[in-house]
LOTORVO-156062 format. One record per residue (C-alpha): residue number from 1; residue in one letter; x, y, z. Coordinates in steps of 0.5 Angstrom, whole numbers, plus 2048, in hexadecimal, padded with zeros to 3 digits. Example, Ala and Ser with C-alpha at 12.3 -4.5 7.8 and 13.67 -1.06 7.14 Angstrom:
REM residues 2
sero,zavex,X,Y,Z
1,A,819,7F7,810
2,S,81B,7FE,80E
***
This chain:
REM residues 326
sero,zavex,X,Y,Z
1,X,865,90D,935
2,X,86B,90A,933
3,X,86F,90E,92E
4,X,872,90A,928
5,X,87A,90B,928
6,X,87C,90D,921
7,X,883,90B,91E
8,X,885,911,919
9,X,88C,90D,918
10,X,889,908,913
11,X,887,90E,90E
12,X,88E,910,90E
13,X,890,909,90D
14,X,88C,909,907
15,X,88E,910,905
16,X,896,90D,905
17,X,894,907,901
18,X,891,90B,8FC
19,X,897,910,8FB
20,X,89C,90A,8FB
21,X,898,906,8F6
22,X,898,90D,8F2
23,X,89F,90D,8F2
24,X,8A1,906,8F1
25,X,89C,906,8EB
26,X,8A0,90B,8E8
27,X,8A7,908,8E9
28,X,8A5,901,8E8
29,X,8A0,8FF,8E2
30,X,89F,8F8,8E1
31,X,89E,8F4,8DB
32,X,896,8F4,8DA
33,X,892,8EE,8D8
34,X,890,8ED,8D1
35,X,888,8ED,8D0
36,X,886,8E7,8CC
37,X,87F,8E4,8CC
38,X,882,8DD,8CC
39,X,886,8DA,8D2
40,X,88E,8DB,8D1
41,X,892,8D5,8D1
42,X,897,8D4,8D7
43,X,89C,8D0,8D2
44,X,89C,8D0,8CB
45,X,89D,8C8,8CA
46,X,896,8C4,8CB
47,X,895,8BF,8D0
48,X,892,8BA,8CC
49,X,892,8BB,8C4
50,X,88C,8B7,8C3
51,X,887,8B8,8C9
52,X,881,8B3,8C9
53,X,883,8B1,8C2
54,X,880,8B6,8BE
55,X,880,8BD,8C2
56,X,887,8BF,8C0
57,X,88D,8C1,8C4
58,X,88B,8C3,8CB
59,X,88F,8C9,8CE
60,X,890,8CB,8D5
61,X,88C,8D1,8D6
62,X,88C,8D6,8DC
63,X,884,8D4,8DD
64,X,886,8CD,8DF
65,X,88A,8CF,8E5
66,X,884,8D3,8E7
67,X,87F,8CD,8E6
68,X,884,8C9,8EA
69,X,884,8CE,8F0
70,X,87D,8CF,8F0
71,X,87C,8C8,8F1
72,X,881,8C8,8F7
73,X,87D,8CE,8FA
74,X,876,8CA,8F9
75,X,879,8C4,8FC
76,X,87C,8C8,902
77,X,876,8CB,904
78,X,872,8C5,903
79,X,877,8C1,908
80,X,877,8C6,90D
81,X,86F,8C7,90D
82,X,86E,8C0,90D
83,X,873,8C0,914
84,X,86F,8C6,917
85,X,868,8C2,916
86,X,86B,8BC,919
87,X,86D,8BF,91F
88,X,867,8C3,920
89,X,863,8BD,91F
90,X,867,8BA,925
91,X,866,8C0,929
92,X,860,8C5,929
93,X,85D,8C3,922
94,X,85F,8CB,920
95,X,864,8CC,91B
96,X,869,8D1,91C
97,X,86E,8D4,918
98,X,86F,8D2,910
99,X,869,8CD,911
100,X,864,8D2,914
101,X,866,8D7,90E
102,X,866,8D1,908
103,X,85F,8CF,90B
104,X,85C,8D6,90B
105,X,85E,8D7,904
106,X,85B,8D0,902
107,X,855,8D2,906
108,X,854,8D8,902
109,X,855,8D5,8FB
110,X,850,8D0,8FD
111,X,84B,8D4,8FF
112,X,84C,8D8,8F8
113,X,84B,8D1,8F5
114,X,845,8CF,8F8
115,X,842,8D6,8F7
116,X,843,8D6,8F0
117,X,842,8CE,8EE
118,X,83E,8CC,8F4
119,X,83F,8C7,8F9
120,X,83E,8C1,8F5
121,X,844,8C2,8F0
122,X,848,8C7,8F5
123,X,84C,8C1,8F7
124,X,84E,8BF,8EF
125,X,84F,8C6,8ED
126,X,853,8C8,8F3
127,X,85A,8C4,8F3
128,X,85B,8C7,8EB
129,X,859,8CE,8ED
130,X,85D,8CE,8F3
131,X,863,8CB,8F0
132,X,863,8D0,8EA
133,X,862,8D6,8EE
134,X,867,8D4,8F3
135,X,86D,8D2,8EE
136,X,86C,8D8,8EA
137,X,86C,8DD,8F0
138,X,873,8D9,8F2
139,X,876,8DA,8EB
140,X,874,8E1,8EB
141,X,876,8E3,8F2
142,X,87D,8DF,8F1
143,X,87F,8E4,8EB
144,X,87F,8EA,8F1
145,X,885,8E6,8F4
146,X,88B,8EA,8F4
147,X,890,8E8,8EF
148,X,88B,8E5,8EB
149,X,88B,8E6,8E4
150,X,892,8EA,8E5
151,X,897,8E5,8E7
152,X,899,8E0,8E2
153,X,89E,8DF,8DC
154,X,8A1,8E3,8D7
155,X,8A1,8E2,8CF
156,X,8A4,8E6,8CA
157,X,89F,8EB,8C7
158,X,89D,8EA,8BF
159,X,8A3,8EE,8BC
160,X,8A7,8EE,8C3
161,X,8AE,8EB,8C4
162,X,8AF,8E4,8C8
163,X,8B5,8E6,8CB
164,X,8B6,8E4,8D3
165,X,8B2,8E8,8D8
166,X,8B5,8EA,8DF
167,X,8B1,8EB,8E5
168,X,8B3,8F2,8E5
169,X,8B0,8F3,8DE
170,X,8A9,8F1,8E0
171,X,8A8,8F9,8E2
172,X,8AB,8FC,8DC
173,X,8A5,8FF,8D8
174,X,8A9,8FF,8D1
175,X,8A8,8F7,8D2
176,X,8A1,8F8,8D2
177,X,8A1,8F8,8CB
178,X,8A5,8F2,8CA
179,X,8A2,8ED,8CF
180,X,89B,8EB,8D1
181,X,899,8E8,8D8
182,X,895,8E1,8D8
183,X,892,8E1,8DF
184,X,893,8DA,8E3
185,X,88B,8DB,8E5
186,X,886,8DE,8E0
187,X,87F,8DE,8E2
188,X,87B,8D8,8E0
189,X,875,8DC,8DF
190,X,878,8E0,8D9
191,X,87A,8D9,8D5
192,X,874,8D8,8D0
193,X,876,8D1,8D1
194,X,873,8D1,8D8
195,X,86D,8D5,8D7
196,X,86B,8D1,8D1
197,X,86C,8CB,8D5
198,X,868,8CD,8DB
199,X,863,8D0,8D7
200,X,862,8C9,8D3
201,X,861,8C6,8DA
202,X,85C,8CA,8DC
203,X,858,8CA,8D6
204,X,858,8C2,8D5
205,X,856,8C2,8DD
206,X,850,8C6,8DB
207,X,84E,8C1,8D6
208,X,84F,8BC,8DB
209,X,84B,8BF,8E0
210,X,845,8C0,8DB
211,X,845,8B9,8D9
212,X,845,8B7,8E0
213,X,83F,8BB,8E1
214,X,83B,8BA,8DB
215,X,83E,8B4,8D8
216,X,83D,8B3,8D0
217,X,838,8B9,8D1
218,X,83E,8BE,8D2
219,X,83F,8BD,8CA
220,X,838,8C0,8C8
221,X,83C,8C7,8CB
222,X,840,8C7,8C4
223,X,83C,8C2,8C0
224,X,835,8C4,8C1
225,X,830,8C0,8BC
226,X,82A,8C0,8C1
227,X,826,8C4,8BC
228,X,829,8C3,8B6
229,X,823,8BF,8B3
230,X,81E,8C2,8B7
231,X,81F,8C9,8B5
232,X,824,8C9,8B0
233,X,826,8D1,8B0
234,X,826,8D2,8B7
235,X,82A,8CB,8B8
236,X,82F,8CD,8B3
237,X,830,8D3,8B7
238,X,831,8CF,8BD
239,X,836,8CB,8BA
240,X,83A,8D1,8B7
241,X,83A,8D4,8BE
242,X,83D,8CD,8C1
243,X,842,8CD,8BC
244,X,844,8D4,8BE
245,X,844,8D1,8C5
246,X,849,8CC,8C3
247,X,84D,8D2,8C0
248,X,84D,8D6,8C6
249,X,84F,8D0,8CB
250,X,855,8CF,8C7
251,X,857,8D6,8C7
252,X,857,8D6,8CE
253,X,85E,8D2,8CE
254,X,860,8D8,8CA
255,X,85D,8DD,8CF
256,X,85F,8DA,8D5
257,X,866,8D9,8D2
258,X,867,8E0,8CF
259,X,864,8E4,8D5
260,X,869,8E2,8DA
261,X,86F,8E2,8D6
262,X,86D,8E9,8D3
263,X,86C,8EC,8DA
264,X,872,8E9,8DD
265,X,877,8EA,8D7
266,X,875,8F1,8D7
267,X,877,8F2,8DE
268,X,87E,8F0,8DC
269,X,87E,8F5,8D7
270,X,87C,8FA,8DB
271,X,881,8F9,8E1
272,X,886,8F9,8DB
273,X,885,8FF,8D8
274,X,884,903,8DF
275,X,88A,900,8E2
276,X,88E,902,8DB
277,X,88B,909,8DB
278,X,88B,90A,8E3
279,X,891,905,8E5
280,X,894,90A,8E9
281,X,88E,90C,8ED
282,X,88E,905,8F0
283,X,887,906,8F4
284,X,883,907,8EE
285,X,884,900,8EB
286,X,882,8FD,8F2
287,X,87B,901,8F1
288,X,87A,8FE,8EA
289,X,87B,8F7,8EE
290,X,876,8F9,8F3
291,X,871,8F9,8EC
292,X,874,8F3,8EA
293,X,872,8F0,8F1
294,X,86B,8F2,8F0
295,X,86A,8F0,8E8
296,X,86D,8E9,8EA
297,X,868,8E8,8F0
298,X,862,8EA,8EB
299,X,864,8E6,8E5
300,X,865,8E0,8EA
301,X,85E,8E1,8ED
302,X,85B,8E2,8E6
303,X,85E,8DC,8E3
304,X,85B,8D8,8E9
305,X,854,8DB,8E9
306,X,853,8DA,8E1
307,X,855,8D3,8E2
308,X,850,8D2,8E8
309,X,84A,8D6,8E5
310,X,84B,8D2,8DE
311,X,84B,8CC,8E2
312,X,845,8CE,8E5
313,X,841,8D0,8DF
314,X,843,8C9,8DC
315,X,83F,8C5,8E1
316,X,839,8C9,8DF
317,X,834,8C7,8DA
318,X,832,8CC,8D4
319,X,82D,8CD,8D0
320,X,827,8C8,8D0
321,X,82B,8C4,8D4
322,X,82C,8C9,8D9
323,X,824,8CB,8D9
324,X,822,8C3,8DA
325,X,827,8C2,8E0
326,X,823,8C8,8E4
***
């Protein structure tokens, strides 16, 4: 039996890096980023003073570069995937490399959609489910890139001075109370504007799928007047239940938006606290980042799955109409 060759020198490299990180963390104390709910402005002057004619000034905040970066990354992935599939079509029809990986992921997601919504509506629901899940997953994973949310421009802190800052002063611990860091890139999942917009798109498309499946009868889910005059008491109860369904449907926007935003923003706070308290122990913040990886994957899956499940439910009848269709 062939013995596995061990390389103990790798452990020594990790130990040396930990010791070096501990020493450097005590000597150089970088200026920490400020934890804010709203995205930070990279420049103080607005790009447009009257955006869209009614929305007020439009500022360059640090989630806009991240949004552009995610679109560029998706475009690159699509380009190489398309090229891989075209190349495989000309040879042995077996996708390889990135084409094989993307095809496997999409096949898994399509099987999930078909298992929940059925073969009839899987093709209509799958594009929205897969797009939302993959985009949110990419946005969450992008936060883990080294330098993300830690490299940016310095702004004077409230009560601090606005004097000239030299490069050698960036690691001066005393200046941490006078300057704050506005990162060039901030995760878009921790921008409530992004999560609210994504939630609005998801909820609107749930209603569109419902109307496509049931037509105007889909409105009876919210305004149920079928038994209003036949059985007044129970008809009134059905009508009130329908109004509650309408409120529940609207509240999905808030639920979707704040669930994703809250969990990802909590990760920023946790990493900042651990890095501030245990900054010299460089390995400990890295362990927290592993937890961030887990949360980012789970939240993307939850957002996408809830969208897909609600779309599948919208294609089904309810109440008396559901009984008649069966």
